[in-house]
Structures are given as structure tokens and as C-alpha cells.
C-alpha positions, 0 to 999 in steps of 0.5 A: 520271216522273223529270222530273215528280218533279224538277219537282214536287220543285223547286216544293215546295222553293220552297214549303218555303222560302217557308213556312219564312220565313213561319213564322220571321217569325211566330215572331219577331213573337210578343209578348214578349221571349224573352231577358227570359222566359229571364232573368226580369223582374228581370234587368238590361238589359245581361244581356238585351241580351247574351242577345239578341245570343247568340240573334241576336234583334238581327239584321234578320229576313232576316239572322237567317233566312239564318243560321238556314237555313244552320244547318238545312241542316247539321242544326243546329236550335239549342239550347233555352235553357230546357233546354240540350238540342239541338233535334234531340235533343228532336225525335228523342225526341218525334217517334216518339211523334207519328208513331205517333199519326198513322200509327195514326190514318190506318190506323184511319181508312182501315180503318173508312172503306173497308168502310163506304163500299163497303157504303153505296155498294152499297146507297145510300139503304138502311138501312145507308147511312142509319145510316152517314151519321147516325153519320158526321155525328154523329162529325164534329160532336163536338169532338175534346176532347169525343170524348176525354173520352167515350172515357175515360169509356167504356173506362177509367172504365166498363169499366176498359180501356186506359190513360188517360195516359202512354206506353209505348214499343214497346221496353219493352212491345208490349201496354203500347204498344198500351194507351197509344196506343189511346185517342189514336189513336181520338180522332184516327181516328174523326172522320177516318174519318167524313169519309173515309166520306162522301167515298168513299161519294159518289165510289163512288155516282157511279162505280157509275153508269158504263156500264162498271160496268153492262157488268161486271154484265151479264157476271156479274162478282162484286159484290166484284170490281166494288166492289174492282177496278172501282169503288174504284180510280177513286173513291179519288183524292179519298180519297187527296187527303184522306189527304195533306192530313190529315197536317198536320191530324193533327199539329196535332190531336195537340197537343191529344190529347197534352195530354189523354192526357199523351203526351210527343210534339212537341205537348207540346214545342210547347206548352212552347216557346210558353209559355216563348218558346223560339224555337229549339224552336218553329222546329224543331217548326214546320219538322218539321210543314211538311216533313212536310206538303210531303213528304206532298203530294209523295207524294200527287201521285206516287201519282195517276199510279200509280192513274190512268195518264191523270194520268201522261200529262197530267203528263208531257206 
């Protein structure tokens, strides 16, 4: 396991370097001049050139990347030339909000998807299964911003429940925090739960047809034990893969959700950096999203071997 972890960590480190260089290059190739955007259209060319030198925009791309990477390794992501705030400080303030949305959405999606999938697979093609399938397809088809508007109309507008916009920190008020994140979390979680339900239900149906399931039923093993112990564990590999891959999707979806619900997370920070051409903030946010995605996939790979010992033997062979 240690050797396997080391090999995978090395490969993912190389992937992270390649992805960070690609995103660094794409940020640098964005249209517009950050120095001109900072100083304004009427600024003299000499001042613009001075800002470019200060920001390193006059350097060749590989040289600029090496300098930036060297600073990143020491925890220095630069300073926003719009606000004068260190990028690490801005991320430290906003990342917990986005992390709460992502973790909450994953937990809610799994909490909804697992029991619905178990019930649907146990009575495949029955009334419950068809109902769950229909609702899942309908939920997947609804765009995220439309779902957010529907939830706003149902809860705050129609029934006067929950909070439409703004964010309350856990340290300020636990009930207030729950109210402020419930609608954003549901907006992210419901489509995810629909996808998880469809995937897990299909895998469970296949597993429940295996011979060892029939033998367990013949021995009189309770239905709940067959579903939870004998069927769910081998059927959960696809679900685990999706959960890991969707970390990045949730972070990107949080950009839109945070704008709709006026949440001060990294989504709003990213939008502001793009509009202001604040390249250091933009590079910092993209780096955090990339690292999160890579680490999540590393953890998923390691969990595979814990769920199925056969995968562990293949990986260590």
C-alpha cells in the first residue's frame, strides 16, 4: 500500500505540474492587458510598462511560470493588484464557504441517492423504481440556475422559509448558517443525487443477479443484510468514482450558485478576478481547484483498494 501510494502520488504530482502550467498559460493568454486594466485606459504607456515589469508580464511564459511556481512552493500566491490583499488571505477567507457547500452537497446527494437506489434495485421495474427513475431524469434535465430559482420560489417566496441571499458563519450562528446554506446546497445536491441514484441503481441490479446473492437468499439472510452488506459494497465502486470526479464539478457549479445566492466564496472571487483581469487571484483560485480535484482522485484510488481487496492485489502486483 505504501509503495502504491508513493507511485500514485508521484504520477499525480506530475499531472498537477502539467495542469498548473496549462492553466498558468491560459490565464496569461486571456484577452486584454491586466496592467492597462489596473491603471485605466488613459494611463501613460510608461506607467503601463512599469506595472508589467512589476507583475512579471514582460517575461517569457516558461520563465514567468518557474518564478510563479517557486513562490507557490513557499506559500506565496502573490497579491491582488486590485485590492492589495494577499491571495492566500483572500482564499483563506472564502474557501471555507465553498468547502461547506461542496461537502454539504456531497453528503446530501449520497444521503438521498443510496436509500433510493437500494429500494429501486430491490423492486426493479416496480412502481417505486419507475417513479424514482422519472424524478431522477427530470431533475437531471433541469439546469442548475433554473433549479435555484424554483427552490427560491418554493421556500422563501411561497412559504417564507430559509434565507435567499447572504452568508452566516458557523461561529456567528449555527441555525443562521444552516439557513444560509440550505438552498445553495440543495441546488448543487439534487442533480447530483439524481445521477448517483441512476448509476448506483443500475450497478445494484446487476449485483443482485449474481449467484452468491441467490445463495444468501437461500440461506435465509435478511433482505436488509443482503442489500447493505452483500450487494452495496461491490456495487459502490462506480458511485465512488463519480463522487471523486464530481468534486471538481461541484466547485465549478459553486461559481454560479454563489452568484445567485450572493455568497462570498471562491466563486465570487473568481468572477471578480476575471472581470478585473487580476491574474494572481485568478491563478490562485484555479490552482486551489486543480489541487482539490487531484487530491480527491488520489483518495478515491486509495479507497478502491479498501473496498475491494482484488484491486489492492492488482495495484501492488
